[in-house]
C-alpha positions in Angstrom: 0.0 0.0 0.0 1.1 3.5 -0.8 1.7 5.3 2.6 1.5 9.1 2.7 2.5 11.3 5.6 0.0 14.1 6.3 -1.0 16.2 9.3 -3.5 19.2 9.5 -0.5 21.1 11.0 1.1 21.1 7.6 -1.3 23.9 6.6 0.1 26.5 8.9 -1.7 29.8 9.2 0.2 32.7 7.6 -0.5 36.5 7.3 -2.9 37.5 4.7 -1.3 38.0 1.3 1.7 35.8 2.1 3.0 34.2 -1.2 3.5 30.7 0.1 0.4 28.6 -0.8 -0.2 26.8 2.5 -3.7 25.8 1.3 -2.2 23.2 -1.0 -1.5 20.9 2.0 -5.2 20.8 2.7 -6.4 20.6 -0.9 -4.0 17.9 -2.2 -5.2 15.1 0.1 -8.8 16.0 -0.7 -8.1 15.9 -4.5 -6.3 12.5 -4.3 -9.2 11.0 -2.4 -11.9 12.6 -4.6 -10.4 11.2 -7.7 -9.9 7.8 -6.2 -6.1 7.7 -6.3 -6.0 7.0 -2.5 -8.4 6.7 0.4 -8.1 7.4 4.1 -6.2 4.2 4.8 -3.2 5.5 2.7 -2.5 8.4 5.1 -0.7 8.2 8.3 -0.2 11.0 10.9 3.5 11.5 11.5 5.1 12.1 14.9 7.7 14.8 15.6 11.3 14.0 14.9 13.1 13.7 18.3 15.5 16.5 19.3 18.4 14.1 19.5 17.9 13.4 15.8 17.6 17.1 14.9 21.0 17.8 16.5 22.7 15.0 14.6 22.1 17.1 11.4 21.6 20.7 12.7 23.9 22.8 14.8 22.7 22.5 18.4 23.1 26.3 18.9 20.8 27.0 15.9 18.3 24.4 17.2 18.2 26.0 20.6 17.6 29.4 19.1 14.9 28.0 16.9 13.2 26.0 19.7 13.3 28.9 22.1 12.1 31.4 19.4 15.3 33.5 19.9 16.4 33.8 16.3 17.4 37.3 15.3 15.1 39.5 13.1 17.4 38.9 10.1 17.5 35.2 10.7 13.7 35.1 10.8 13.4 37.2 7.7 15.7 34.8 5.8 13.2 31.9 6.5 10.3 33.8 4.9 7.9 32.8 7.7 7.0 34.6 11.0 8.5 32.6 13.8 6.2 30.9 16.3 5.9 27.9 18.5 3.4 26.4 16.1 5.7 26.8 13.1 8.5 25.0 14.9 6.1 22.2 15.8 5.1 22.0 12.2 8.7 21.7 11.1 9.3 18.8 13.5 6.2 17.0 12.3 7.2 17.5 8.6 10.7 16.1 9.2 9.1 13.2 11.2 6.8 12.6 8.2 9.7 12.2 5.8 11.6 9.9 8.1 8.6 7.7 8.8 7.7 7.7 5.0 11.2 6.5 4.3 10.7 3.6 6.7 7.4 2.7 4.8 9.3 3.0 1.5 11.7 0.3 2.7 8.7 -2.1 3.0 6.6 -1.0 0.1 9.1 0.4 -2.5 7.8 3.9 -2.3 6.2 6.3 0.2 5.3 10.0 0.2 5.2 13.1 2.4 2.5 15.6 1.4 5.0 18.3 2.6 8.8 18.3 3.0 11.5 18.9 0.6 12.9 21.7 2.8 16.2 21.8 1.0 17.2 25.4 1.8 17.7 24.7 5.5 21.4 24.7 6.3 22.9 23.0 9.4 23.1 26.3 11.2 20.3 28.4 9.7 17.0 28.5 7.8 16.3 30.1 4.5 13.6 30.2 1.8 10.6 28.7 3.7 12.8 26.0 5.2 13.8 25.8 8.8 14.8 22.1 9.3 16.2 20.1 6.4 13.9 17.0 6.3 16.0 15.5 3.4 19.2 15.6 5.4 17.5 14.4 8.5 16.0 11.4 6.7 19.3 10.5 5.0 21.2 10.7 8.3 18.6 8.7 10.1 18.6 5.9 7.5 22.3 5.6 7.7 22.5 5.8 11.5 20.0 3.0 11.8 21.8 0.9 9.2 18.7 1.0 6.9 20.6 2.4 3.9 24.3 3.0 3.0 24.4 5.0 -0.2 21.6 7.5 -0.6 20.8 9.4 -3.8 19.0 12.8 -3.4 17.3 13.7 -6.6 16.3 17.4 -6.2 14.2 18.7 -9.1 12.7 21.7 -7.5 13.5 24.8 -9.7 15.6 26.2 -6.9 19.0 24.6 -6.0 19.0 22.5 -2.9 21.7 24.6 -1.4 21.2 23.6 2.3 21.2 19.9 1.4 24.3 20.4 -0.7 26.2 22.2 2.1 25.2 19.6 4.7 26.6 16.7 2.7 29.6 18.6 1.2 32.5 16.2 1.0 30.4 13.1 1.8 30.6 10.2 -0.6 27.7 8.1 0.9 25.1 10.7 0.0 25.0 11.9 -3.6 23.2 15.2 -4.0 21.9 15.9 -7.5 20.2 19.2 -8.1 18.8 20.3 -11.5 17.7 23.9 -11.1 17.3 27.3 -12.7 20.6 28.9 -13.3 19.5 32.4 -12.7 17.0 31.7 -9.9 17.1 31.7 -6.1 19.5 31.1 -4.4 21.7 33.5 -6.1 24.8 32.2 -4.3 24.8 28.5 -5.1 26.4 25.8 -3.1 28.2 22.7 -4.6 26.1 19.6 -4.8 27.7 16.3 -5.9 26.2 17.2 -9.3 24.6 20.5 -10.2 22.8 21.0 -13.5 22.0 24.7 -14.1 19.2 25.2 -16.5 18.6 28.3 -18.7 15.4 30.3 -18.4 12.6 29.0 -20.6 13.8 25.5 -21.0 11.0 23.2 -22.4 10.0 19.6 -21.9 12.1 17.9 -24.5 15.5 19.4 -23.5 14.7 19.1 -19.8 13.8 15.5 -20.0 16.8 14.7 -22.2 19.1 16.3 -19.6 17.5 14.5 -16.7 17.9 11.1 -18.2 21.4 11.8 -19.4 22.6 12.9 -15.9 20.8 10.2 -14.0 22.5 7.6 -16.3 25.9 9.3 -15.6 25.3 9.3 -11.8 24.6 5.6 -11.9 27.8 4.8 -13.6 29.7 5.9 -10.5 27.2 5.7 -7.6 25.2 2.6 -6.6 22.3 3.9 -4.4 20.3 1.7 -2.1 17.8 4.5 -1.3 16.5 7.5 -3.2 15.0 10.7 -1.8 13.1 12.6 -4.4 12.3 16.3 -4.0 9.5 16.7 -6.6 8.9 20.5 -6.5 6.5 21.6 -9.2 7.8 25.2 -9.6 9.3 24.1 -12.9 5.9 24.6 -14.5 5.6 27.4 -17.1 2.8 28.8 -15.1 4.9 29.2 -11.9 5.4 32.8 -10.7 8.9 32.1 -9.3 10.1 29.3 -11.7 11.3 30.9 -15.0 11.2 27.5 -16.7 8.6 26.4 -19.3 7.6 22.8 -18.5 4.1 21.7 -19.3 2.0 19.6 -17.0 2.8 16.6 -19.1 6.5 17.5 -18.9 6.3 17.4 -15.1 4.5 14.1 -15.2 7.2 12.6 -17.5 9.9 14.1 -15.2 8.3 12.3 -12.2 7.9 9.1 -14.2 11.6 9.1 -15.1 12.6 9.2 -11.4 10.0 6.7 -10.2 10.8 4.4 -13.1 14.5 4.5 -12.0 13.6 3.3 -8.5 11.3 0.6 -9.8 13.9 -0.7 -12.3 16.7 -0.7 -9.8 14.5 -2.0 -7.0 15.6 0.9 -4.8 13.1 2.4 -2.4 12.0 6.0 -2.9 10.7 8.6 -0.5 9.0 11.5 -2.3 8.7 14.9 -0.7 6.8 17.7 -2.4 8.9 20.9 -2.5 7.7 24.2 -4.0 5.0 25.3 -6.4 3.9 28.9 -6.9 1.5 29.0 -9.9 -1.2 31.7 -9.6 -4.0 29.1 -9.9 -3.9 26.8 -6.9 -5.6 24.1 -9.1 -2.4 24.0 -11.3 -0.2 23.4 -8.2 -2.5 20.6 -6.9 -2.7 18.9 -10.3 1.1 19.0 -10.7 1.7 17.5 -7.3 -1.1 14.9 -7.7 0.6 13.4 -10.7 3.4 11.8 -8.7 0.9 10.1 -6.4 -0.9 8.6 -9.4 2.4 7.4 -10.9 3.4 5.8 -7.6 0.2 3.8 -7.6 0.5 2.8 -11.2 4.2 1.8 -11.0 4.5 0.2 -7.6 1.1 -1.2 -6.6 
């Protein structure tokens, strides 16, 4: 069965007019159930990631400031969210969701987190709507528990996974692959194991060619036993922050390429959602929903 992490806390209340579309976390599960892709039994309510796991990835000083709500004004501003106790609880739940989804993926081949993909969070700071890096927390957890040795992070959000890249800099047991907009945020890029910087306006055909080409190259030198897939949908042509020109079908083919890879290699995949900022919320929901449909088609 496809297991999906979801909590009502994912849809955190934000000030009116905030550009982050929190409502997608409420709407996506409803859409998936309405169309019959999943039912209530597919969802599980995640528990918070324990503090001792947080500090194995994040700087304890940063965690203490975050936990005690003592980040500076500039540190809070960099995250893009007003800091509150509820927000910190949300971040712990999301990270727990990714870790617990990864455990389900080991049993079922694939599992999902309705939220997550918080790839801009560094070990010692938050940035870009990301406070704790669920991708890094999940990878470190799997390795610490002996559940995986070589982890491939496939980050296809339009924005570089700079926090994830920095956390795993110099590591050879976690391969960070980021395919992102060259001229997009973050303007100071970090060094992933492999970065593919894309020109503005790239379309489906060239994007999909590059994705397949570089995934094949990665597998020539890296043998993963677990894949973490950041499936941000801000690559859509309709996205307000993306600057790329993928169609809805192009995004579906992108997701299929990654999920096919896991199925062919018999390597478990945990999918986390990442960003999406199209003006019409229906476009964001449809783009996210596609990866759940594919998971059902390819694995169950």
